[in-house]
N, C-alpha and C positions, 0 to 999 in steps of 0.2 A: 428209283435210279432208272433212269429208259433201257429198254432192252431193243434188241434186233426184232424179234417177236410180238412184241405187245401194239395192240389195235391203237390207231391213235387217229384223228379230225383233222382236218385243214381246210375251215370252210366250208365247212357241206359233205365235202367228202369223206368217204368211212374208209380208212386204209386198214389193210390186215394187220400189217407187219411196215418194218420202216426201208425197206426195200424201193426203191425207186428203178425203172427201164431208163436209162437218158437216153437222150435223143439220138436216131442213129438212120441217117438216109439208108434204105433200102433199096432202094433202084427196083420195087416194085409196083408201083404206081402203073396206069396206062398211060399214052404218050399227051392225055388231057388233063391229066390231073389225078382223074379216079382213082381211088382204091381197088384193087383187085383181091378175089377171092384166094391167091398167095398169101397177097398182105394180110389179109383179115387173118387167116390162118396162124401167120406167126403171130399176132398179135394175142390169137385165142389159145396159143399154146404158150405164151409168158404167163397169160391168165391162171391157164391150170397151174401150169408150172409155180405158180404160188407168188410172182412180185406182187408187190404192197402196190405200185402206180407206176403207169406203163405210159412214158410220154410218146410218141409217135416222135417217126422223120421228119424233117421242119420240112412244113407246108406253106409253098410261097401266098402271100397275100397279095399279089398282081402282078399278070403274065411278065412284065418289063423284070420284076424281081427275083424268076427260078434263076437258081444256081448249077442244074443239073439236070439230064436228063432221067425220064423216070423217075421225076419226084412228086410227089404229093401238090394240090393246091386246093387253095379255100378260094379262091380268088373268084368267084361265082355261085350266081342262087342254083345251079342247075349242078353243085358238085354235092349239092345235099344230103340229096336222097339216097348217094352210092355209101355215106358216110352213118347214116343212119342204120343200113344194115350189119353195117360193120359193129358199132357202136353196140348194138343191140346181141349182137354173135359175143363181144368181149365181154359183158354184163351179165350173159345167159350163162357163161365161163367162172364167173364170180370174180369179173376183174373190175379196174379202176383206168379210166384213160382218160389219156390228158391231151390235146393237138397240139402240136411246137408250130405258131407261126414266124414267116422268117420272110427275110426280104433280101435279097442278096447285092444292093446296093454296087459298088464299083466294081465287085467280082461277075456278075451276070453276063454272061458270055452274049455276045450282041448276036453271034451265027444262030445262036438257040433261042433267042428273045425276038431276036429283029429289031431290034432298039436299041439305044448308044445307051452303056452303061449310063446311070448317075450313084451320083454320091455327097457328102459332105463338101469335098473341095474338088477341084477337078484333075487331079491325077491320084496313084495310090503307091502302097508300098513294093506290090508283088511287078517285079519285073518289068516292063512295058505296058503296064496297066494303065490306061488311061480313063477319066471317064469325067461328064460335064458334071459341073458344080448345081447341085440340088436351088431353083429359085424357091421363092416362098409359099409360091402354088403351089412348084410339089413336095413340098413337105405338108401341104395341107392335106394334098390329098393322099400322100402313104399313111400319113395318122389317120386317115379315112379308111382310107382299105384294110389297114388294121383290126380296127374297129365294125368293119364286115366281115372280117373273117371272123375273127371273135363269137358274134352275133351267131356268124351261120355255124361254127361250131358249138355252139349252146341249141341252138335249134336242132343240129343231127344228134343231140344226147349226150355228148362230153361232159367227162365231169367237171373240167378245166381249160385253162390254155397256160402256157410260157411262151414268152416273150425272147425270140432268139437275139439273144444281146454280146452274145460270143462269140470267138472266131471268125474274126476280120468281117463276118455278114455285115448290114446295115448300120446297127441298131448301136454295134461293135464300133462302127467306122467313127458315128459320131463321140462317141468316148473315148476315141484314141487321136494324142494329136500327130500318131504318122499320118492319119488320114484325114482327120478336121484340122483345116489349119484357116479356117471362117473369120471373117473381119466383125461380124457382124454377133446378135446375142447368144448367135449358138457354138461358139470359137471364144478360144481363149482358154481362161481357167475353168476345172472340172464341173463348176456349178453351172457354166454356160452350156459345155459341152453333155452334161449329163440332161436337159433341157428337153432334146428329142425322146431318149426314154422317157423323161417324166411324161411330157403331155400326151407322148403314145399309152400311155398307160394310163390317164386318165382320162381318153380317148375309149380306151376298150370298158374301163370301167363305167364310164356311164352308157353304153352298148350291151354290158353283159348284165348290170345290177352290181350288189353291194353280196348277195349271196351265192353266186361263182365263184372257184376258185381262180384265179389270176398270179400268174410264176413269170420269174423273169430268169435267164438264165444269163451269166457275165462274165468275163475271165477277171481272173482273182490279178494277173496283169499280163503285158505282149511279149513278153521274154525279148522283144528286142529294143533297141537304142534309141530314146523317143518315145517309148509309146508308152500306153498304157500304164500305170503304176498302182504297187496294193494301197500306198493312202488315197489314190485317186478312186482306188477299185472300192475302200472304206467307204469315203464321203459322197459316193456317187448311191450306194446302198445304204445308206443315211436316210438318203433322200426320198428312195424308194419306201422305207420304212413309213415314214415318216405320213408319207404319201398313201398309205392304207395297203401296198402290197403283201401279200401273202404269204412267200417265199421266197427264196433265193437259191437257187443252182450257183456251186462254184464251179468252173474249171480254170482254162489257163491257155493261151498261145493261139498261134494262129497257121494259116499253113504255111506261111514264109518265113517264119521265126524257127528253122529246122537247130539244133534237133528236138525243140520243146512245139514241138508243133501238136494241135488236140488227140491225136490217135498216135502214139510213140511206138515203136518198135522197141525188139531188144522185151530183158527183165524188167517186172513191174520194179516202181520205187523200191532204194535201197531204206529205207526208214519203219523205225520200231512202231507205226502207224501203218506201213505197208501201201502208203498213197499219196500222190504226188505233189498236193496243195494241199497237207496236214497241220504247215506251220499260218500260212495262211488264213485256213478254218478259223485254228486256233485267235488269231489277233481279230478274226469278223466274231467271234462268240463271245470275245473280250468287251467290245462295243456297242455290239447292236441284239435285240431280241427277237429280230425277224426268223423265222423259222428258216435252220440253213439245209441242203443238198452237196452233198460233195461226193462228189465223181473223179477218177482217174488214177489205175494202179490200185485200185483194192482187190487183192484174188484170195483170200481167204476168210473165212470166217468168224475167225477168232480177230483178226486185223479188224473186221465189222463190229465186232461188238464191243473193243474195246475204244473205237473210235464215237460209238456210240452212247456208253457208259463213262465214258471221261471226260463228254460234254462237249469233244469236237464237233462236234455235228450232231445235224439231227434226223438226218434219213443218210443212206448209203447210197452211191448208183453208179449201175454198170453199163458198159456197151457191146465190147465183145466176148466177155466172158458170158452173156445171154446169147450171142450169135452161137458159140458153141454149145452152150449148155442153156436152152429155156427153162429147165427145171430146174437150175441152181441153186434158187433160193430154196423151194420143196425139197431137194436133200439133201440141204445144209438142217431145215427144220428138222426131216427125220432122222437125224441125229449122224448120220453121215457128213463129216467134219473136213475132210480131205477136201486142199483147192482146188480152185476152178483150174480147169484143163487149159483156159486159154493161152497162149504162146506172146500175147502180144506181136505177131508177126506181121499183120496188114496183110494177110493175103486172102481174107476173108472179102475186100473190097473190090478184087481182080473182077468176080465174074461178075458183080452188079456193072461196075464200069463196060462189059461186056454184052450188059444186058440179058442176063441172063440172075440177080437178085443177089443180094449179098446173102454167104454162106460160108461155115468155116471149114476150108480147101484142106487146113491137115487133119480133121478129125475125119473124113473123108477120104482121105487117102491111107489114114493109121485101120479104116472099115475096111477099105479095098484089099490092105495086105493081109489083115487078121481074115477073111473071107479066103483067100486065096494059099491062106497058109503059110505066109512071106513073115518072117520074124520083123520086128521095130526095129529102126537102124538106131 
């Protein structure tokens, strides 16, 4: 029977347990997309804290695909040396680290990239977002950009890569009928809408070889009228499984699908499993054999262990809980089973948008009150 703290292997990666740090935008890269010493320390702390697999914040594969300020980049060869130093530090701390590769597509702000955004179709679903429809040449260039970024990641010492195909970024846009209204072979039924993701995966596999872990992060659904459905996701995941994908991480929603946004505020899911997408994960495991990573709403060791023990998922992933407690997994492993302290208030992202990097504001305030002798409210 699978357990949270058993060792596993995933295409050459030796993982100390079944916990995963889900990709989280840290806002700690420098303006050129290079990792900083502060960001390296974030990953080292996670490794020392016992996380089985660390997935970086999303790294843009091409400059026109940058999503936000102080975001990581893997778009140029001169990015590699700084990542080599970062991966060496993580490995020295006993960690395993995977680079998440992304392109923002229609969500790329032109004020940041200096270029008009592009996507599967000529407009998006988020307010007044508009972008130009990608040409066949654009599609080829983007697939090559993902492959090039993956090759750089391998050269830089990463243990694997993850394709970001969730939350309304470019590969997710191709999957979703909300964004994808193409009339060619990339539009229409899910078998066509999944082609961009599938072909990009094959380009990456050709670039890095078969002995290097390649994963994808997908939405279980978009939680929006006319968006990606659970059945669509299952069909696309089966295509990836048959093509040789190593694992799939399941998330859900986009930034326009309130209240079902990727980083929900308020209390964690009120389900026996304590996970937002547990029901979808059960459907996934009934139909597919590819390893599944489940993220969203998991806040207790008991819930994490139950999800794995009952076969709902193979790995459990955390984002905001590890911002508050990078040593959470080590704490649970030592026998201290209290729930994660994360309140899911999303205040952690405010300092990142201010250029100071993501951090748990709530815990900082509590520590400040404690140091001043002020009782907690």
